[in-house]
DOBA-555864 format. One record per residue: z, y, x of N, C-alpha, C in turn; residue in three letters. Coordinates in Angstrom, 1 decimal, always signed. Atoms other than C-alpha are relative to their C-alpha. Last residue first. Layout:
Z,Y,X,Z,Y,X,Z,Y,X,ALA
...
This chain:
+0.7,+0.0,+1.3,+111.1,+110.3,+80.8,-0.5,+1.3,-0.3,LEU
+0.5,-1.4,+0.4,+112.0,+109.8,+84.5,-0.7,-0.1,-1.3,HIS
+0.9,-0.2,+1.1,+114.0,+106.7,+85.4,-0.3,+1.4,-0.3,ILE
-0.6,-0.7,+1.1,+115.7,+106.3,+88.8,-1.1,+0.2,-1.1,GLU
-0.7,+0.9,+0.8,+115.0,+104.2,+91.9,+0.8,+0.7,-1.2,PRO
-1.4,-0.4,+0.3,+112.4,+106.6,+93.2,+0.7,-1.0,-0.9,ALA
-0.1,-0.5,+1.4,+109.3,+104.7,+94.3,+1.5,+0.3,-0.2,THR
+0.9,-1.2,+0.3,+108.8,+104.6,+98.1,+0.0,+0.5,-1.4,PRO
+1.3,+0.3,+0.7,+111.8,+102.3,+98.5,-0.8,+1.2,-0.2,CYS
+1.1,-0.5,-0.8,+114.4,+103.2,+101.1,-1.3,-0.2,-0.6,THR
+1.3,+0.6,+0.0,+117.3,+102.7,+98.7,-1.0,+0.7,+1.0,SER
+1.0,-0.8,+0.6,+120.8,+103.8,+99.7,-1.4,-0.6,+0.1,PRO
+0.6,-0.9,-1.0,+123.1,+100.9,+100.4,-1.0,+0.9,-0.7,LYS
-1.1,-0.5,-0.8,+125.5,+98.7,+98.3,-0.5,+1.1,+1.0,ARG
-0.7,-1.1,+0.7,+122.8,+98.2,+95.7,+1.1,+0.6,+0.8,ARG
-1.4,+0.4,+0.0,+120.7,+96.1,+98.1,+0.7,+1.2,-0.6,ASP
-0.8,-0.5,-1.1,+117.1,+97.3,+97.2,+1.5,-0.5,-0.2,TRP
-1.5,+0.0,+0.2,+114.4,+95.9,+95.0,+0.7,+0.4,+1.3,GLY
-0.7,-0.5,-1.2,+110.7,+96.3,+94.5,+1.5,-0.1,-0.3,ARG
-1.3,-0.7,+0.2,+108.5,+94.4,+92.0,+0.5,+0.5,+1.4,SER
-0.5,+0.4,+1.3,+105.0,+92.9,+91.5,+1.3,+0.8,-0.3,THR
-1.4,+0.6,+0.1,+103.2,+94.5,+94.3,+0.4,-0.2,-1.4,TRP
-1.0,-0.8,+0.7,+99.4,+94.9,+94.2,+1.4,-0.6,-0.1,ASP
+0.1,-1.3,-0.6,+97.1,+93.2,+96.7,+1.1,+1.0,-0.6,GLN
+0.8,-0.9,+0.8,+98.3,+89.7,+95.8,-0.1,+1.4,+0.6,ALA
-0.7,-0.9,+1.0,+99.8,+87.7,+98.6,-1.1,+0.8,-0.8,PRO
-0.5,-1.2,-0.6,+97.8,+84.8,+100.2,+0.7,+0.9,-1.1,GLY
-1.2,+0.3,-0.8,+97.3,+81.3,+98.9,+0.7,+1.2,+0.6,GLY
+0.4,+0.4,-1.4,+93.7,+81.7,+97.7,+1.2,-0.3,+0.9,THR
+0.5,+1.4,+0.0,+94.9,+81.6,+94.1,-0.4,-0.5,+1.4,GLU
+1.3,+0.1,+0.6,+96.9,+84.8,+94.8,-0.4,-1.5,+0.0,GLU
+1.1,+0.6,-0.8,+100.6,+84.7,+95.5,-1.3,+0.0,-0.8,PRO
+0.4,+1.3,+0.5,+102.8,+87.2,+93.7,-1.1,-0.6,+0.9,ALA
+1.4,+0.2,+0.3,+104.0,+90.1,+95.9,-0.2,-1.4,-0.5,PHE
+0.4,+1.3,+0.3,+107.6,+91.3,+96.2,-1.4,-0.1,-0.5,PHE
+1.1,+0.0,+1.0,+108.6,+94.5,+97.9,-0.5,-1.4,-0.1,THR
+0.7,+1.2,-0.1,+112.0,+94.7,+99.6,-1.0,+0.0,-1.1,PHE
+1.0,+0.2,+1.1,+113.6,+98.0,+100.3,-0.8,-1.3,+0.2,CYS
-0.6,+0.5,+1.2,+116.7,+98.8,+102.4,-1.0,+0.0,-1.2,ASN
-1.2,+0.8,-0.2,+115.8,+99.5,+106.0,+0.5,-0.7,-1.2,GLY
-1.2,-0.8,-0.5,+112.2,+100.6,+105.5,+1.2,-0.9,+0.1,GLY
+0.5,-1.4,-0.1,+109.7,+98.7,+103.4,+1.2,+0.9,+0.4,ASP
-1.1,-1.0,-0.1,+110.4,+95.0,+103.9,-0.7,+1.4,+0.2,ARG
+0.2,-1.0,-1.1,+107.8,+92.6,+102.6,+1.2,+0.9,+0.0,GLU
-1.0,-1.2,+0.0,+108.5,+89.5,+100.5,-0.4,+0.8,+1.2,VAL
+0.0,-0.5,-1.3,+105.9,+86.9,+99.3,+0.9,+1.2,+0.1,PHE
+0.7,-1.2,-0.4,+106.8,+85.6,+95.9,+0.1,+0.2,+1.5,PHE
-0.2,-0.2,-1.4,+107.7,+82.4,+94.1,-0.8,+1.2,+0.5,CYS
+1.2,+0.1,-0.9,+107.9,+82.1,+90.3,+0.5,+0.2,+1.5,ALA
-0.2,-0.7,-1.3,+110.2,+81.9,+87.3,-1.2,-0.2,+0.9,GLY
+0.8,+0.4,-1.2,+109.7,+81.0,+83.7,+0.3,+0.8,+1.2,GLN
+1.3,-0.6,-0.1,+112.4,+81.7,+81.1,-0.6,-0.5,+1.3,GLN
+0.7,-0.1,+1.3,+115.6,+80.2,+79.7,-1.4,+0.8,+0.1,SER
-0.3,+1.0,+1.0,+117.4,+78.7,+82.7,-0.8,+0.1,-1.3,ASP
-1.0,-0.4,+0.9,+115.6,+80.7,+85.4,+0.3,-1.1,-1.1,TYR
+0.3,+0.7,+1.2,+113.6,+80.1,+88.5,+1.2,+0.1,-0.9,PHE
-1.0,-0.2,+1.0,+113.5,+82.5,+91.5,-0.4,-0.8,-1.3,THR
+0.3,+0.5,+1.4,+111.5,+81.8,+94.6,+1.2,+0.2,-0.9,CYS
-1.3,-0.1,+0.7,+111.3,+83.7,+97.9,-0.3,-0.4,-1.5,PHE
-0.2,-0.9,+1.1,+108.2,+82.6,+99.8,+1.4,-0.1,-0.6,LYS
+0.0,-1.4,-0.4,+107.6,+81.1,+103.2,+0.1,+1.0,-1.1,GLY
+1.3,-0.3,-0.6,+106.8,+77.6,+101.9,-0.2,+1.5,+0.4,ASP
+0.9,+1.1,+0.0,+109.9,+77.6,+99.7,-1.4,+0.4,+0.6,ARG
+1.1,-0.4,-0.8,+113.0,+79.8,+99.9,-0.9,-1.3,+0.1,VAL
+0.2,+0.8,-1.2,+115.5,+79.3,+97.1,-1.2,+0.6,+0.8,SER
+0.9,-0.6,-0.9,+116.9,+80.9,+93.9,-0.1,-0.9,+1.2,TRP
-0.1,+0.5,-1.4,+118.4,+79.2,+90.9,-1.0,+0.8,+0.8,ARG
+1.0,+0.9,-0.6,+119.0,+80.3,+87.3,+0.3,-0.3,+1.4,GLY
-0.5,+0.7,-1.2,+120.9,+82.6,+85.0,-1.1,-0.9,+0.5,SER
+0.3,+1.4,-0.1,+119.7,+85.0,+82.3,+0.7,-0.5,+1.3,ASP
-0.4,+0.6,-1.2,+120.4,+88.5,+81.0,-0.4,-1.5,+0.0,SER
-1.2,+0.9,+0.0,+119.3,+90.9,+78.3,+0.2,-0.5,+1.4,GLY
+0.1,+1.0,+1.1,+116.1,+92.8,+77.3,+1.2,-1.0,+0.0,ASP
-0.2,-0.6,+1.3,+116.8,+95.9,+79.4,+0.0,-0.9,-1.2,MET
+1.0,-1.1,+0.2,+117.2,+93.8,+82.5,+0.3,+0.6,-1.3,ASP
-0.1,-1.0,+1.1,+119.8,+91.5,+84.0,-1.1,+0.9,-0.1,HIS
+1.1,-1.0,+0.2,+119.6,+88.4,+86.2,+0.3,+0.8,-1.2,TYR
-0.3,-0.7,+1.3,+122.4,+86.2,+87.6,-0.9,+1.1,-0.1,ARG
+0.4,-1.4,+0.3,+121.2,+83.7,+90.2,+0.6,+0.5,-1.3,ILE
+0.1,-0.4,+1.4,+122.5,+80.5,+91.7,-0.3,+1.5,-0.1,SER
+1.3,+0.2,+0.6,+121.7,+79.3,+95.2,-0.1,+0.4,-1.4,GLY
+0.2,+1.4,+0.4,+125.3,+78.7,+96.4,-1.4,-0.3,-0.6,ASP
+0.2,+0.8,-1.1,+125.3,+82.0,+98.3,-0.2,-1.5,-0.3,ALA
-1.3,+0.6,-0.5,+124.8,+83.9,+95.1,-0.3,-0.9,+1.1,ASN
+0.4,+1.2,-0.7,+121.6,+86.0,+94.6,+1.2,-0.6,+0.6,TYR
-1.0,+0.4,-1.0,+122.5,+88.7,+92.1,-0.4,-1.4,+0.5,THR
+0.0,+1.5,-0.2,+119.6,+90.3,+90.1,+1.0,-0.3,+1.2,GLU
-1.0,+0.3,-1.0,+119.3,+93.8,+88.6,+0.1,-1.5,+0.1,SER
-0.8,+1.3,+0.0,+116.3,+95.0,+86.7,+1.1,+0.0,+1.0,PHE
-1.0,+0.2,-1.0,+114.3,+98.2,+85.9,+0.7,-1.4,-0.2,PHE
-1.2,+0.7,+0.6,+111.0,+98.6,+84.1,+1.0,-0.3,+1.1,ALA
-1.2,-1.0,+0.2,+108.7,+101.2,+85.8,+1.2,-0.7,-0.6,GLY
+0.3,-0.8,+1.2,+105.3,+99.3,+85.5,+1.2,+0.9,-0.3,ASN
+1.1,-1.0,-0.3,+105.4,+97.9,+89.1,-0.4,+0.8,-1.2,ASN
+1.3,+0.7,+0.0,+108.8,+96.3,+88.4,-1.1,+1.1,+0.1,TYR
+1.0,-0.5,+1.0,+111.9,+98.1,+89.5,-1.3,-0.8,+0.1,ILE
+1.4,-0.1,-0.2,+115.0,+96.9,+91.3,-0.8,+0.6,-1.1,GLY
+0.4,-0.8,+1.1,+118.7,+96.6,+91.9,-1.5,+0.2,+0.2,ASP
+1.1,-1.0,-0.1,+119.3,+93.8,+94.3,-0.1,+0.7,-1.4,LEU
+0.5,-0.5,+1.3,+122.7,+92.1,+94.4,-1.1,+1.0,+0.2,THR
+0.4,-1.4,+0.2,+123.3,+90.2,+97.6,-0.4,+0.2,-1.4,VAL
-1.2,-0.8,+0.3,+125.3,+87.0,+98.4,-0.3,+1.5,-0.3,GLY
-1.2,+0.7,+0.4,+122.3,+85.4,+100.1,+1.2,+0.9,-0.2,SER
-0.3,-0.1,+1.4,+119.3,+87.8,+100.1,+1.3,-0.8,-0.4,PHE
+0.1,-1.4,+0.6,+118.8,+88.7,+103.7,+0.6,+0.0,-1.4,ILE
-1.1,-0.8,-0.5,+120.0,+85.4,+105.2,+0.1,+1.4,-0.6,THR
-1.3,+0.5,+0.6,+117.8,+83.3,+102.9,+1.1,+0.9,+0.5,GLU
-0.1,-0.2,+1.4,+114.7,+85.4,+103.8,+1.4,-0.4,-0.6,ILE
-0.9,-1.1,+0.4,+115.2,+85.6,+107.5,+0.3,+0.1,-1.5,GLU
-1.3,+0.3,-0.5,+113.6,+82.3,+108.7,+1.1,+1.0,-0.3,SER
-0.7,+1.1,+0.8,+110.7,+82.8,+106.4,+1.4,-0.2,+0.5,THR
+0.2,+1.4,-0.5,+109.8,+86.1,+108.3,+0.8,-1.0,-0.9,PRO
-1.3,+0.5,-0.4,+109.9,+89.2,+106.0,-0.3,-1.4,+0.5,VAL
-0.4,+1.3,+0.6,+106.4,+90.6,+106.0,+1.3,-0.4,+0.5,ARG
+0.1,+1.2,-0.8,+106.3,+94.2,+107.3,+0.4,-1.2,-0.8,GLN
-1.0,+1.0,+0.2,+105.6,+97.4,+105.5,-0.2,-1.2,+0.9,SER
+0.2,+1.2,-0.8,+103.7,+100.6,+106.0,+1.2,-0.9,-0.2,ALA
-1.0,+0.1,-1.0,+104.1,+102.9,+103.0,-0.2,-1.3,+0.8,VAL
-0.2,+1.4,-0.6,+101.4,+103.9,+100.7,+0.9,+0.1,+1.1,ALA
+0.8,+0.3,-1.1,+102.0,+107.3,+99.0,+0.2,-1.4,+0.5,PRO
-0.7,+0.2,-1.2,+103.5,+107.5,+95.5,-0.9,-0.4,+1.2,GLN
+0.1,-1.2,-0.9,+101.3,+109.0,+92.8,+0.7,-0.2,+1.4,ALA
+1.3,+0.0,-0.6,+100.9,+105.7,+91.0,-0.2,+1.1,+1.0,ALA
+0.0,+1.0,-0.9,+104.7,+105.6,+90.5,-1.4,-0.1,+0.7,MET
-0.8,-0.4,-1.2,+104.8,+109.0,+88.9,-0.1,-1.1,+1.1,LEU
+0.7,-1.1,-0.8,+101.9,+108.1,+86.6,+0.8,+0.4,+1.2,GLY
+1.1,+0.7,-0.7,+103.6,+104.8,+85.6,-0.8,+1.1,+0.8,ILE
-0.6,+0.8,-1.1,+106.8,+106.8,+84.8,-1.1,-0.7,+0.8,VAL
-0.5,-0.9,-1.0,+105.0,+109.4,+82.8,+0.5,-0.8,+1.2,ALA
+1.1,-0.3,-0.9,+103.1,+106.8,+80.8,+0.4,+0.9,+1.2,GLY
+0.6,-1.3,+0.2,+106.4,+105.7,+79.2,-1.1,+0.3,+1.1,ALA
-0.9,-1.1,-0.2,+107.1,+102.0,+79.6,-0.8,+1.3,-0.2,VAL
+0.6,-1.3,-0.1,+105.5,+98.8,+78.5,+1.0,+1.1,+0.1,PRO
+0.2,-0.6,+1.3,+107.5,+95.6,+79.2,-0.6,+1.4,+0.2,PRO
+0.7,-1.3,-0.2,+106.9,+94.0,+82.7,-0.3,+0.7,-1.4,ALA
-0.7,-0.8,-0.9,+109.2,+91.0,+83.0,-0.5,+1.4,+0.1,PHE
-1.5,+0.1,+0.1,+108.2,+88.9,+80.1,+0.7,+1.0,+0.8,ARG
-0.5,-0.3,+1.4,+104.6,+90.0,+79.7,+1.5,+0.0,-0.1,ARG
+0.1,-1.4,+0.2,+104.1,+90.1,+83.5,+0.4,+0.4,-1.4,THR
-1.0,-0.6,-0.8,+105.4,+86.5,+83.9,+0.0,+1.6,-0.3,TRP
-1.2,+0.3,+0.7,+103.1,+85.3,+81.2,+1.2,+0.7,+0.6,ASP
+0.1,-0.8,+1.3,+100.1,+87.1,+82.7,+1.3,-0.3,-0.7,ARG
-0.2,-1.4,-0.3,+101.1,+85.8,+86.2,+0.0,+0.8,-1.3,GLN
-1.5,-0.2,-0.2,+101.6,+82.2,+84.8,+0.2,+1.5,+0.4,TRP
-0.8,+0.1,+1.2,+98.1,+82.4,+83.3,+1.4,+0.2,+0.2,THR
-0.2,+1.3,+0.6,+96.4,+83.6,+86.5,+0.9,+0.0,-1.3,SER
-1.4,+0.3,+0.2,+95.2,+87.1,+87.1,+0.2,-1.4,-0.6,MET
């Protein structure tokens, strides 16, 4: 894991109850499809995703059509900019580090984000999943907390 991935994980992946992590690990693998670069901007522009990091922490992020972001999680909120670069969905913030991610679609309303590996391809394990809050989630991990 690279330095920026460790820093990003520390910021966005706070520890949670072991039960949540155990629940997530028990989820079956779901076939997914990489979102084509040409569709990324159209999919996310003007949308608010509610989401979950791979450790069970929740977030919400609004991607405004003008390229601005509004982010919320249990630690607070932040603003920034989003864009599409080199086939990846990128989010950069005013007061914290951001990054670019490969995006896969899992069903009709679930987007799984993967950090790039040093080789240039996506990491094997997902970083986060999000769904358009206006529609029911199709994510394989239940979008609710279990303590």
